[in-house]
N, C-alpha and C positions, 0 to 999 in steps of 0.2 A: 549594747552598742554593736555596730557592725565592724567587720574586719576586712582588710584587703586580701584577696587570694591570688595565687599564681597558678596558671594551668599546669597540671601534672604533679602538683605538690599535694600531699595528704595533710589534713587538719583533723586531729583527733577530738578536739573540744567542740561541743554543741554550740551553735551560734549562727549568725547571719554573716555571710561573706560576700564581698562585691568586687567587681573589677569594671573598668571602663575601656571602650575602644571606639574607633571612628566608624560610626554607622554608615558613612558615605562610601567607605571602601567595600566593594563587593566582588573583588577578584574578577574583574571584567571578563566576560566570555564573548565568543563570536557574536557579532550583531547582524541585524538584517541588512540586506542591500536591495533597495527599491529604486525605481525610476531609471532603469537602464534598458535601452532598446537596441536592436540590430536591424539593419535594412540594406539590401542590395539596391543600387541605383544605377541609372544611366545618365550620363552627363556629356557635355562637349569639352571637358577639360579635366585633368587630374590623373593621378596614378591609377593603374588598372590592377584589379585583383589584390588589392592591398588594403588592410584595415586602417582607417583613420578615426580619430576620437574627437568628439565635439561635445562641449559641456555647456550647461546652462549659464547664461550671462555673456558668453562669447560665441555661441554656436552660429549666430546669424553672420558674424564676420568670418569665422574659420571655415564654415561650409562654403561661403561664397568665394573665399580666397582659394580654397582647395579644389572646388568643382565648378565654380561659376553658378549661373542660375538656370541653365538650359536643361534639357532632358527631363528627368523626373525628380528634380530637386525640390519641387513643390510638395512632394510626398514626404521628404525628409523634414521640411519646414513644418508640415502638419503634425508629424510625429512629435517633434520637440514641443509644439504648441499644446499637445495633449498633456504635458506636465513632466516630461522627462528631465532628469538631471544630467544624463549622459547618453549619447547616441553613437554607436559604431556604424560606420558606413563602408561599403565596398563598391567601387565602380566596376560595373560589369563590362565584359566584352573582350574581343580579340581583334587584332589587326588595326585598321585605321591608319591615318597618315598625320604626321606632325607638320604644321605650317612652317614655311621658310621665308627668309629674306636674304637677298644678295646685296651686300654693301659694296660700294665701288670706290676706287681711287681714280678720279676723273671718269674714264669710260671703261676701266679695267676692273673685272671682278676681284675684290680684295678679301672679303670675309663673308662666309655663309653662316647666318644665324638660324638655328633650328629649335623650335619649341620642344620642351622636354617630353610633353605628352601629346598623343594624337587627339585630334578633335577640331571642331569648327569654331571654337571660342575666338572672338575677334580681339586679338592683341595688336598693338601698333608699337613702333619704335622710333625714337629720335636720336640723332647723333649731332652733337654741337660742342662748341667751346664752353668750358665751365666758367661761369661768370665770376670774375674777380680772382681767378687762379691761373697764373701764367703756366704755360707748358702742360696744361691739363685739359683733357676733353672728357665728355661723359656720354654714356649711352643710357637712355631712359626708356623703360618699358611702360606702356600704358594699357590699362584695362578700361576701355571707354575713355572718359576724361580724367581718370584717376591715375596718378603715377604710382606704380606698384613696386618698381625696383630701379635703382640708379647705380651704374657701375662706372667708375672713373678709370682712366688710363692715360699714359704719357703721350703727349702729342709730338709731332715731328716725324723724322725718318723712322720707319719700322712700326708705324701705327697698327697695321693689321695684326702683327704678332703680339704687340702690346695689348691689344683688345682681347685676343684669344686667351692670353695668359691671365688678364684681369678677370675675365668671365670664369675661368677655371679656379682662380684663387679665392674668389668670393663664394664659390659653389652656388651659383645662381639658382634660384628657385624656378626659373622660367625657361632659360635657354642654354644651349651649348653654342660654342663658336669655333669655326675652323677657318684659319687664315690660308690664303693661297700662297704657295711657295714662290719666292722671287718678287712679290709685290711689296714695296716698302714705302710708297708715297702715302701722304695723308689721306684719310678716309673722307669722302665727300659727305657734306652735311645732308641729313634727311630730316623731315618733320612729320612725325606720326605716320610713318609708312606702314601699311598693314602687312601682316604675315599672310602668305598665300599657300593654297594647296592642301590645307588641313581637311581631314575626313574623320568622321566619328567611327569608333570601333563598331563591329557588328556584334550584337548581343543575341545569343540563342538560348533556348531552354537549358542546354547543357552548361552554359556559363553560370547559371544560378547555382548549380551544384558546386562549382568552384568557389563561389562567394560564400556559400554555407560552410564549406570546409575552412575557409579563411577565418570565420568567426569562432571556430572550435576552441581556441585557447582562452577565450574571453567568457566571463559570466555576464549574462543579461537576463532580464525578466521576460521580455516579449520579443518576438521577431515578426516583422511584417514584410509585405511585398510592395513593389511599385507597379503591380499589374493585377488584374483579376483573371488572367488567363488560367484556365482550369488545368492545363498540363503543368504549368509552373507551380500551381497550388498543390497538385498531387506530388510533385517532387519535394516540396517543403514538408508535406505530411510524412512522406517516406523518411526524410532526413530526421525529423523530430522523433519518429518511432525508433530508428536505429541508433541515433546519437544519445538517447536516454540511457542506454547501457554503458555509455562512456562518460556519464556524469552530467549530461546536458539537462538542465531543469527548466528550460524556457517554455513559454506558452506561445504557440504560433497563432497570430490573429489574421485571418483571411476573410473573404466574403465576396460581396457583389454589390452592384449598384442598386439603389432603392427603386429604380424604375423597372427592374425585373419583376415579373408577376410574383406576388407574395407566396403563392403555392409552390412555385418553382424554387424560390429562395428556401422555403422550408424543406423541400425535397433535397436540395443540395446540401443543406446542413445535416439532415438526418442520416444521409448516406455515409458521413464521416464517422460518427459514433465513437469519438475518441476524446478523452478529457483534456489533453494538452492542446487541443485545437479549438479555437473560438471562431465561430462564423458570424460575422457582423454584416448587416446589409440594410442600412438606413441612410438616406440622403438628408441633408438639411440646408437651410439658407442661413448664411452668416449675417453679421450686423451690417455688412456693406451691400447686402442684397444679392450676393453671389451664391450660386448653388455649389455645395461641397458634396462630391459624389465619388463613389468607387475608391480607388487607392488612397486618395487624400482623407476621405471620411474614415476608412478602415484604419489608416495609420494613426489618426487622432484618437480613435477608440483604443488602439494598442498602447498609445502613450498614457491614456487614463488608467488602463489596466496595470501597466508597469508601475505607475507612480502611486497607485493606491496601496497603502500598507495593508498587510494581511489581517490586521485588527479591524479593518473596515471593509465595507462592501461597495461595489459600484452601483448597486440597485438604488435608483432614484438620485444618483449623482448627476449633476448637470454636465452636458457635453460642452466643453469650452468653446466659446465663440459662436454657438448655435443660437439663432434668433427665432427660427420657426421650422417646422417640419414640411417636407414636400408631399407628405401623404398623411391621411388620418385613417387609422384602422379601427375595426370593431373590437370589442372586448373578446369575442370568441376567437378572432384572428390572433390576438396577443396570447391568449391561452394556448392555442395550437402552436404558436411559435415556440413557447417555452417547452412544450411537449416534444417538439422536433429539434431542440437544441439550437434555435436561431436567436441570436441577440439583436434586439431592435431598440430604437429610440421611441419615446412617447412624450406626451405633454403632461406635466403634473398639475395639481390644483391651482398653482400660482402662474400657470402659463409658461413655465420654463421647460426647455427641451432636456429630457433626462434619459438615462438608461432604464428601460422598462424592467429588465431582469438582470440576473448575474449568471446566466447559464453558459456552459460550454457545449460541445456537440455530443457528449456522452449521453446515450439514451439507455443502453442495455449493459449495465456493469457486469464484469466478470464475477460470478458469485463466489469464486474461491479467493479472489484477490482484491475486489473492490466493493465498497459500500456506496450508498447513494450520495454520500458527501462528495465523492469525486465528480458529481454532475455540476457542481458549483465552482465558479472561478475563485471565489473567496476561499473556500475550504481547500481547494487544490493549491492555492498560494500558501496557505498556512502549512500544509504538508510539505510542499517543496521547500519552504523556508526552514522547516524543521530538519529536513534532509541536509540542506546547505549548511546550517549553523552547526549541526552535530558533525558533519564531515570536516568542517574547518577546525572545530575544537578537538576532535579525535586525531586529526592529522598532526597536531602539535605534540601528541603523545607517542607517535610512532617512533620507535627506536630510543625513546626517552624513559620509559618505565619498564620494570622487570615483569616477567611472567610469573609473579608470585602473588600471594594473598594481598600484600600491601600494594603491589602494582595494580591489581584488579580493583582494589578499593579506590585507588587514585582515578582510574578510568571512570568508575561509577560516580565518584564525586564530581568530576568535571562534566560528565554527561548530564547528571541531575541538575547541575548549576545552569546549564543551557536551558533545560526544560523549565526550571523554576523561573528563570528570567522571562521566558516566553509566556508563562502563566501570569507573571506580574504585568506583562504588556497586554493582557487580555486576549491572548491568542490560543491558549491551551487551558484545560481544566484538569487538575489533579494528575499531572503527568508523572510517570516513574521511569527510571532508567536502572535496570537490574541485570544481574548475571543470568544468562540462560542456564538454568539448572540441569536441563536435559543434555546440553552439549558442553557446558563448562568452559575451562580454559586449559592451556598447556604452556610450555616454555616460551613460545613465541606467538601465541594467538589467544583470542578470547571471544566468546559469543555472548551477546547482550540482547535484551529485549526492551523495547520502548512501548509503554502503554500510555495512551493519552486520548483525551476527547478534545477535538478542535472546536473552538467557539464559533458559532454562526451568529448572524444578525437576524432580528425579527423582520420578517417580510410580509406576513399576513396577520392582520388584527381582525378578530371576529367580535362583533358587538351584538348582543341580544337585547332588544328594547322590549320592555314589558309595560305597555300603556294601560292605564286604568281610567274608566269613565266615572265621573261623579256628577250627580244631579245638582250638587251645590256649587259647582264651579261656574 
């Protein structure tokens, strides 16, 4: 018969011993974070140089409420449509002017309303008695025909100051109010009076650097641009290169319009030669018959790359919303595109528009630091994910374990747990997390080595047909 055993207790008698535990408890380790993007945009409304967060399910509302629909907001929409769960946005620019309205008491200026942010977005305002409420008036702000904010204030003598205080008390999302000293009469009614004098900020190449820096505290998988300007792209490449040392693990997705000569597109991609930079340059026609090109197409590709888990590849993945391509290339052109680090769309056997490859712009790996795996988006994502998850798990141990044999064993156990989890997820093969025996550990430090093979996906299938002729067939 079998006996129940307890861990750590010795049993001298020969026999079978058993114990039970919950197999669903796996001492959870840091998990992957996919589907997060970052994008600097230009708009006619919203806070400048400040990160705002927009999530799947509500982004269409929050982006419109925060920035309106002007400028390059179509790029942000395309990014989300690529499959993002979360998008960080920063409105670019400096200067600009906020629209204003002067409310009057009879013919005397009583209150100046000023929009909180500079820009040309068309808001209007109404001032009226509140229906069914004596001694109460209301100021209503409209975005088009939609009421976006209503502020109530006390009617009668002293209305201008009452309105100023009401706007301050509710911490209006749209306006500030300044009452004129000495004006106490009731405010004259207005109906959807427009704000005037608004001007959009000026966005320069240097402003993109400010936006990139604003994103620094946040983790995101990909970053895109609202332009194909080569100077701005060069600035982003430089930022990605330098910020990697500070822990940034993002992949930048840039590119060009599909109308640019294919050889020029290949040349532009090959000059970058850098694995965290993807150069995408295909246009497509959506289901509404509209051509999607340049920043919108690139942003959608960036969304797909961010959203695709590292256990999968974008190769032959459908481009969301694409009905057909604007160009048909030869097999040799697609092969040359891969060799030159250019990511393109193609059409699969079912007529669907798909990503033809999964390459980034790396062509010549550094022999000392890089293998050919860095040339692929998928494998770069696996490796970045390994960095991120081990960083998160190890950070939990900083200051919490001792620089002793037991402490080092704890570190190894937690690191191996992360790698084993990724192996179970089909991302790594036979990974190990071990103490670096050459450098060892001390009272407050330890050196460790990770050995792992990252899993790739099958991209080429070769079939050899051996036909036989028979006189009897």
